[in-house]
Structures are given as structure tokens and as C-alpha cells.
N, C-alpha and C positions, 0 to 999 in steps of 0.2 A: 505493501501498499504506499509506502514513503518513497519506493522507488518512482511507482506511476504518480504520485502530487510532484515530486523533483520534473519529471517530464513533461506533466502538464505546464507546470512552473515555466520552463526552457521555452514550451510552444508560445505561449503567450508574450515572453519576453522577443523571443523570435519576430512575432505579428506588430506588436510594440516597434521592432524598427524597422519593417518593411512600410511602417505607415508614417515612421517617420524620413524613410526614402524616399519615399509616393512627395513629400511634401518637399523636401529637395528637389526633386524634378521637376516639380511644377512652378520652383523658382527661378531653375536655370533656362528652363523656357520660355520664358515672358521678359521681357525687357522689362528693367525694372522700372518703379515709379514711383516716386517720392511723395507724391500728394496720394496714394494709394490708400485707403482708409484701413484701419486695423482694426483688429476684436477690441471690445471696451474692455477698461481696467476690471478683476473682480471674477473673473471667470477663468478660469484652469490654463486658454488658449490666450487670455488678457493680452494685450500690448504685438501679437503678429499680424503680420498682413494677409489681407483677406479678400476674396472678389466682391465682398457685398451680398454674396447670399447667404441665404439664412438655411443653419444647421453644419456642427461639424466646422464650424471656424473658417466655415468658404470653401474649402476644400471638396475636391469634386469625387464620388462616392467610388471607388475601386472593388470590380471585382474579382474575384480572387476564385482558385480550386480547391477540391476538399484536401483540408489537411490530417493528414495519415497519424493518428494520435497511439497506434499500436491496442493494445491489447489493454485499456483503462478500461474500469468500471468501478468510477466513484459515486457514491450518494449524495444527498445534500449537505448530510454536517461536514463528511470531507471538501465538499465542491465551494462552499460557502470560502472559510478561507481565503482558497485560492481567488476566485471570484473577490474579495476585497483586495485582496494583491493585487491581483488589474484594474484598481482602481472599479470597478461595476458596486454602485450602488452606495458609491463615496463623491466625490468631484465629477466624475465621468456619466453620472447619470441612474436613475434606478436600478435596483436589481434587475441581472435581466431573467426574462419567463421561458418556458422551455418552449424551444419552437414547433410550428403544427405538424403534426406528423403528416404526413404525405404517399398515401398510397401508390405504389407502383400500379395499381390495376386502377382504372376510373371509375369514380361513383356511375351508379345506376343511372340515375337521370341528370341532366342538360344545369335543373337549378343545383344539384348537391353539387357538381362538379365546378360550376362558377362560385356556390358558395365559400367549397378547398382553395379555388383560387386568390380569390378577397381576403382570406384568413392570412394566407402564407403573402401575401405583399401588404396587409397591415404591417404584422407583426415585421416583415426585414423591411420594412419603412419606419419603423422606430427602433430596430439594432442594426439591420445590415451594414451601415456604416462602420464597424468597430470589427477588428480584426481578432477576433476570436473563433476557438472551434464548433463552439454553438452555431453562428453564421455561418462559417464555412460549409457545415452539413446542412443546416438549411438550405442553401441554394445551391447545393449540389442535391440534395433531395429533388428542388424544383425540378432542377436540368435532366432527371434522370428521370420523369415521369413522363413521358412520350404527348400522354394527353395531356401534358399543360401546356402543352408548346404553343399551343394557339393561344395561350392567355400570357405569354411572359412576355410579351410586348404589354401586357396591360399592367403587369405585375414590374415589370421595372419604371413605367411612366407614373407610378404611386407613388414611389419615393420619390420623386422632384420635390425641390424648394421652393418657395414659395417665389412669382416672377410678381415684375413692374406690370402694369398696364400696358404701355408700349412693347413689353415682353410677348403679352399671351393675345395682343391684335395680330400682331407682327406673323410669328406663329400660326397664325391661322387661315394663312393666306393659301397655305395646300396641306392636302391631307395628309396624317403621319398614323404611321400602325401604334395602338396605343391611346390613341386621343380621340377624341371628340371635339367637333367643335360647335360651338356652345351658343347659344344668344343672353344675353344680360338680362334683358329684358326677355322674359319667357315667351316667344311666338306665340302661339297656339291663342294663349289669354290675352295678348295685348291684341292678336286681329280679333278676337268676339269683341274689345271692349270700342274697334273701329280707328286701331290706329291700321297706317298705311304699309302694306308689304316693303315697298322703297324705304320706307324709315325700319323697321325691323331688322329687315336684310342688309341693312346698312354694314359698311366696315368696323365704326364706332360701337355697334353695338354686339360681335361677333365674335369670341374668343375662341383662344385651344385651351381643353380642360383634358386629365388624365379620365380615362375611360368609371374606371372605379370611381373616381370623386365625382365625374357626372351623375353616376348610379345616386351617390349619397345628394347632390345636392336636388336633382329630382326628388326624390322620395323629403327633403328636408321641405320643400312649397304646401308637398300632401300635409303636413302632420299639424296637429292644431299647435299651438304657440304661445304659451302666457306673453309672452313682447305683444303680441296682436291679439290681446282681449279673450284669446282661447280661439282664435280663431287660426287658421292654416296663413299660408304668405297668402296664397293663390286668394284665400276666400279676399283675405283682409285690401289686394289688391286689384279687385272688383271696382272700377270707376273711379281709379285715384290716373293720375297724372305721368306722365312720362318721369320725371326727373322720381319721383316717389319708387318710380319701378326698378327705375335705373338703379339706384341706392339701394334698395331690397336685394340685387342682383348683388351689385358689390359685397356687399355685408355677408348673403351665402359665400360669395368667390374666398373672404379673408376667413370664414369661418372654418370653411374646408383645406384652408392651407395654399391652395391656387393662384392669391393674390397678396400682396404684402401689405 
């Protein structure tokens, strides 16, 4: 057990080194800019250069293959001190949950398959930037499941950081795997209230949204909401002007981490 624990500590140290190497390479491959923003003080990465994107100090998410840990079989009691040593649960975020179980054979129906794909996407979006064995194993399991191959673009896009409105509008000009073109002001309901298609389909009202987050936003519009007096956002917006609809639409994008 002691040798197994030492082996896992070694793997965690190697992952930390590779993450630092990625950051070094990112700095070497771009032109130095003294005006580039830094991570605010008070966080573990405080003072480091950043590209201004949310999450992980602005560094891109790197995919990596499975890590062979060998015959290690540690229970929660043995794993907890190792996780603490790696920074999990302290200054690097919450304690890592168990990754979703990805079966090699597909679930029986489309709904179950989609639910399992979304479960994997949400877990990886929370923990996928960390170079630790659990994340590597989860990525390997997703990639090994042939039935998930069609959903892989959507799983990847769910991990996107929030973007500026200009970025979301620009990326909607061309279709992309893993993304839907989303109307900030909902098209069907706006048309029912008499707004012309020319305004509904204008470039300033269509953004590119990760597919699974698009599903979440669509569901949010249909759910009763205390913010709107118990009405759903769609019910609340009946008869409202364009500015009000646009404001609610932008709030929905922020709620689900699409818009900064």
C-alpha cells in the first residue's frame, strides 16, 4: 500500500510538471506584451499572465491520454491524503468527485445515451483542466466508447469558457460541430408577438452556443422562476419590448457560462 501511494504521488508530481511545461510553451509561442492582463492577486495564480479568458488562469485546456498507474487499488481513506497533497480541496478547488461511469456498450435508448453524454460533459467541464489520474481515466473512457463518438464535439464544447458578446456573434457566422446557432431573443415567441423575422434573424441576435448549454437555456425558459413572479421566462416576456427580451436572453447566456 505504501509503494502504491508513493507511485501515485509520483504520477501527480509528473502531471504538475507537464502542466507547468504547457504554460511555458504557451508563453514561448506568443509575442510578449507588457500590457497583457494578469490574474488578480489573492488567487493561487495571482500575478501570472493571462489571456483574459475565464477559468484556469486563462491557460487553454490540454487533452491528454490515459496514465498507466499500474496495479493501484486505493480506497477513499488512502486517496484523501494524496488528493490533499495534490492541492484538491484546498487552493485548487473542491474535492474531486468520482468520474461518471461510461459503459462500453451504448444505453438502450437515445434519451439515456444523451443523458450519459451530458453527465460526462458536466464532470469534465468541472475537473477536466486538472492533470490528475481521475481526469485522464474519464477522458480515456469517453474516447473508448464508440457510441459516444458522435457526441464528442458537444462534450468538448461544453468545457468552453465564457466569451464576450463580440466573440459569440462572430463565431455564429459559420456552423461548427458541437455548437448551435442561438437567438438571444427567442425566435418563435418573438414572432408570435409580432416582431419581424428580419429583426429576429439579424446578425446581432444570433450567437454560437455549445449544444448542451443550449439545451439548458431552452429548458430554463420553460421553468417557473421566482425572479419573474413564479412565471416562466417565456410567460413573463409575452407582450414585452425587444430590449426587455434581449436583457433576459443575455442573462440566460451568463447564467450558463456562455457570456462573460
